[in-house]
N, C-alpha and C positions, 0 to 999 in steps of 0.2 A: 179518664178520664182518661194502646197503645194504645183513657180515652179521653179524656179531656181530662179527660183522663183517659180516655180511651186510648189507650196507647196500644197497644197491641195486644191499643190497642193496643204456636208451635206446630203433629204431622201424620190415613192408611194408604198404603200403597194401593189399597182397594179403591181409594177415592180418585186419585189422579195418577195415571201411568204415562210416563214421558215417551212419546213416540220418537224413535230415533235416538234415544239416550239410553245409556247402559243401566241407569237406575231410575226409579220413580222420582218425579220432582218433589222437592221438599220446600215447603213454605208454611207460613202461619196457618195452623189448623188443617193442613192438607191431609192429615191422617185421622180425621174425626176427633182430634184432641188427644191422641195417645202420646204423641211426642217422644217416640222411642227411636234410638239409633243403635241397635244391637248387632249390626252386621259385622262390625270390626272393632278392635280394641280402641278405647279412648283414653286420653291423658288423665292421670290421677293427680299428680303433683303439678300445680299450675304456677308456682312461684317463680320458676326459672325462666329467663328470657329465651332459653333454648327451644321452648315450645312454640315460639312465635315464628311461623313459617313466612308470613308477610304481613305488612300493615300498609293500607292504602288510605291516605287522607281523603276525607269525604265531606261534602256539604251536610248541613244539619238536616235531620229528618228522623221520624220515629218508626218507619216501616222496617219490618224484620227482613233478613236476607231470604231471598227466594233462589234456591239452588236447583238448576235444571241442566243436566248434562255437564258440559264444560263451562257453563255460564252462571253468573250470579246477577240477580236483578234487584234493584232498590229504587226508592224515590227520594228526592231531596227538595228542600225549600231554602233557597239562598237568595238574599237581597230581594225578596218579593217575587222571586221566580220559582216556579214548580217544574220538576223534570223527572223523567224516568232514566235510570242509568244502568247500562250493561257492563259487566266486568268479566275478565278472564279468571276462571276459578283456580287455575294453577299458579298464577302470578299475582293476581289482584289488580292487574292493569285495567284501567278504564278503557273500554272499547268504543262506547258510544254514549251520548247524552242527548235525549230528546225532550225539548221543552213542552210543557202542557199549556194549551191555550186557556185563558180565563179573562173575563172582564173585570172581576174583582176577587180578592182573596177572602175566603170565608173567615169569620172571626173564630178564634180558638181560645180554649182555656189557657191560662198562663203556664200550665204544666204541659200543654199539648203542642201540636204542630199541624201545619196545613198539609204536611206530607206524612200522614199517620198510617194510612191503609197500606198493607203489604201486597205487592204484585203477586199474581198467580201465573203459572206456566204449565202447558200441556206437552212440552217437547217440540212444538212447532211454532207457538206464538206465546207472547207474554201480555198479560192484561193488567193495566194499572187503573186505579181509581183515585180521583181527587174530588173532595167535596166542593171545591171551588169550580169544578167543571163537570166531571162525569167520568165515563169509561173511555179508555184509550187502549187499542190493541196494536202491537207491533210484532214483526217477525223477530227471530233471534238476533238479527243484525241491526235492529233498530228501525226498520222501514215501517211506516205507519200503514196499517191494514184497514182499520176502521175506527170510528169514534162515535160516542153516544153522549151528547151533552144532557145534563139533568140538574146541575146545581147552580148556585149554592142553595142550602136549605135553611129553614127557619130554626136556628139553633145557635145560641151565642157561644156554645162550646165546640162547634164544628162537627165533623164526621169522623167516625173511627172504625166502623165495620169494614172488613176486607172482602174482596171478591174471591171466589173459589171456582175452579174449573173441573167439571166432572162429566165424563162421557160426552164430550163435544159441546158442553153447555157452560156458560158463565152464570153464576148465581151471585146476587148481591142483595143484601137486606139494608134498608135505610129507615130507621125509626128516629124521628125528630119530634118537634112540637106539634106538627100537623102534616097531613098528606103523606102518610107512611105507606111503604110498599115492600114487597118481595119481588125481585125481578129475575127472569130467566131469559137469556139471549143466546143465540147460536154463536159458538166461539169462532167459527170460520168467517162469518159475515157480519156479526153484530145485530142480526135481525131479532126483534123481540118475539119470543115464542109464547110467553105468557107473563102477565104482571098482575099480582094479587094484592089488592088493597088490604092493609092491616088496620081495620076499623078499631077505634077505641084505644089504640096504643099511644104511648108517650115516648119521649126520648130514651134511647138505649143504644149500645154500641157494640153488641156482640156479633161475631162472625158466625154465619150459619154453618152447620155440618150436614153432610149427606151420608146416609148409611142404608143398607138393606136391613131395616130394623123390624123386628117382629118375630113370631114363632109360628112355624108350620105354614098354614094357609094364610096367616095374617102378615107374613113377611112381605114387605113392599119397599121399594126405594123411596126414601122419604127425605125431605129437607126439614131439618129441625132447627128452630129459631128460639133462642132465649131472649124474651123481651120484658118490658116492664110488667110485673105482676104475673106473667103467664108464659109457660113453655108451650110452643105451638108446633105442630107437624103438618106438612103439606105434601101432597103427592108430587113426586119429582117430575112426572110426565105432564101433568096438567096444572099444577099449582092449587089444586083443590084442597080445602081444609080437611084434615083427617081427624085430629084430636087436639085437645088442650089439657094442660095441667096447671092449676092455680098454685099460688104460694111462693112467688118469686119476689125479689126486691123491687122497689119503685124505679130504680135505675140499674140496668144490667150491663156490666162491662165484660163479663166472663163468657167464654164459649163452652158449651156442654162437651162431655166426653162420651163416646159410644164404644162399648166393649162387648161384643157379642150381642146378647139380648138385654144388656144392662145399659142404663143411661145415668150419668153422674152430672149433677148440676149444682154449682155453688154460686150463690148471689148474696151480696151485701151492699147496703147503701145507708148513709146516715139517717137516723130516725126510724129505722125499721126493726130495731131490737125490742124485746118485750118491755124492757125498762127504757125510759127516755125517748118514747115515741114522739114523732112530730105530728101535730094535728091542726085542724082548722075548725073554727066555729061553724055551727049551722048557718046557712045563708041568712035566715031571718034574724038571727042573733047578730051577725056581722053588720047587717043594715041598720039595726036598731042602735048599735054602738057607734058606727062610723059614717053613715051616709048623711053628711051634714046638709047637702043641698037637695036631698030627697029625690034624686034622679034614678034610684035603684041601681046604681053602679058605684064602684069604689075606685078611687085614684090612689096613687102612692101617697099623696099628702093626707088623705083621709084615713087609710088603714094603718093601724099600729101593730099588727101581728108581725113580729120579726121573721117568722118562718115564711109568711106570705111575701113580705118585702124582699127577702133574699131570693125568692123564686118568681118575682113578679113577671119577668120577661116570658118565662115558659108557660105561666098560667094564662097570660094575656094572649090568647090564640089569634085574635084578629088584629093585634098590635095597635089598638086605638087608645092605649094608655089608660084604659079603664077595665075593671073586672066586672063582668055581668054574671047573672045567676048560673048560666050553663057552664061558663068557664070555672067558676068557683066550685060548683058541685062536682065537676069532672075531676078536678085535682084533689078535692077533699076525699073523694073515693080512693084515689091513688094512695094517699097517706094512710087511710083506714085499712086497706087490704094488703099493703106491703108487708112482706115477711122476709127476714134474713135467715138463711139456712143453707146447709149442703144436703142434697137429697140423692138417694140411690133409687132408681125406678127400674122395674123389670117389665119387658115387653109383654103385651097381651097375646094370647093365642086365638083371640076372637077378632076377625077383621074389623077395623074401624074403632076398636076400643082403645082408650088411653092406657099407658103403662100403669102398673100399680106401685105404690110406695113400699119399698123394702125396709129402708131405714132413713133416719133424718137426724141431723145435729145442728146446733146453732152457736158453737163456740169457735173462736179463732178463725173467723172467715175473712178472706181477702176481698178488697174492693175492686182491684183491677186484674191481678194475675189469675188466669184460668187454672182449674185443677189439673193435676197430672195423675194418671192411673198407670202404675208400672209394677208388674209382677205381683198383682193381687193387692196392691197398696195404693190408697188415694193420698196424694200430697197436696197440701195447701200452704202457701207462703203469704203472710200478711205483713203490713208495715210493722217496723220494729224488729224484723228478722225472725218472727215467730213461725217455725216450721212444724206443721202437724202431719202425722202419719196415721191414717185410719185404715182398718181392714176393709177391703172393698166389698166383702161378702156380707158383713153385719154391722159395719160402722164403728166397731170398738176402737178405742184410742190405743195405738201402739206406742206413740211417743209424741210429746210436745216439748219443744226446746227452742233455743235461740241460736241462729247461725252467726258467725262473726260478721262484723261490719254492718250493724243494724242501721236501718234507715227506712226510706220509702221503697216500695217494690211495685214496678209496673210490668216488667217482663215476666212471662209465665215460665215455670220450671220445665226442664226437658231432661230426658234420661236415656242412658244406654250403657252397655257393658257393666251393669251392676252399680252404676253411679247416677246420682241426680245432680244436675247443674242448675244453680240458682244465681241470678244476676240482679244486683240491687241498682236503684236509681243513682247511687253515688259511684257506680262503676266497680263494685266489688263482686268478683266471681267466686262463689263457694262450691266446692265439690263435696258431696255427701255420699257416703256408702249407703246403698239402698237398704231399706228395712226388709225384714221377712215377716210373714204373718203368723209364725209359730210362737211368737213371744220371746224367743231366745236371742234374737238379733234385731235390736232397734237401730234406727239410722244413726250414723256417726259422721261427724265432720272430719274430712280427710285433709283438705288444703284450701287455701284462699289466696286470692290475688287482687290487688287494687290497680285498676287501670288509670285512676286519676282523672277520669272523664265521665261525664254523665252518661248513663246507659238505660234506655227504656225498651229497647227492641228485644224480642225473644230470640235467643241463639238458634242456629240450625245445626244439627248433627248429621254429617254425611261422610261415609267412607273413612271413619276414624279421624275426621277433622271437625273442629268446632268453628263455625263462622259466627263471629260476634261483632255486633255493631254498637259503637258509642256515638255520641254527638259529634265526634271529630273524625272518626275513622272506621274502617272495616278491617277486622283482624281475622286471620286464619291461624288457628292453634292446633298443634298436633305434634306427635313425636317425629 
């Protein structure tokens, strides 16, 4: 819900290499979802104030820190105004703030923000996205280079997917109630290179990943998108559809993880479990029950199905305050086909063929946090602080337990230096010793710290530092 949960709406160097910077840029999902910071040691004990290198008060927003060279970029939403902010990485000093133009601010979920999407950087320019406006590109000193308006969209929960920058291209996926698309523009100019319509999709908020995915002759640079009901791959060069895999949830907030020729996807949404599924009556049955004026449409006043009434806005695609047969049938299909699970898929060695299922589980699945794959283990953190560790090769459960400070979780877990960092909505940062796959060493809670501030953004791990954003401030943590 980083996405309306969509909150955020974590990082391969193979995806985005910073030009003119000592290290690759690090921002949400810039590493195809691996989110690893293994280059230098990271703090283990986080209780002491001695680890706080600096704290910069910051306006509200749910975007995760984008670290590029000696700069950090974020977005904010303060008193109805949207902005991109550039900070000095060494001191946390705000260097510049650029307001984003907009005629109106998109509606958002109560848990969300109009500044949810994380900026992306290629070492020369930073790209921000606001659902209330569109794409904005700046140089590292905050000078506007180009802009591409496209919002707001038809979605009462707002936008959540973040842009990514790969090989001189900006990629953005927007799935809402209608008119959905995957967009590729030239990073230097903002020129549209291709735009692929995503027919049949409904609202979801996952950020796409780009990877040279496949085996042998089948290996191609692909843009992989997790959307409602379906995982889809597109050719990076042209936007052409390559393959699809069914079996995803009806709303997808999580971003897939690519590790070599393996792809890990975890999706969950209410009503998609085997028990307690949400459903809609056949159209003919619904008309017979509720169509009082016999106009072959259903209004809010006529329909008494609570599942439909809770989702009336998104089902009513033409926003005429009535549901017709096409709208009803489309969403009934979504409920019918939705599945909640975590899947491991292996790339095909036949060009154009979809990956094959290696293993699948349906327990302890997160709604918003994306999965983390670290040293052969898949980590899933769900509300209540339930942390699951699964063997990446066969899906066997290594350990399921609860981390301290249970509550809601929006930020995705990140890892480095043999540790996994997990941040809760209540602002509790948990450090966990990473599990091993031999069964002798399950994950263990090491330390925990409460910041006393709401936190939904995924931390960034760079050069032994943890850059952590709360609703009130940006922190730099490290020895």
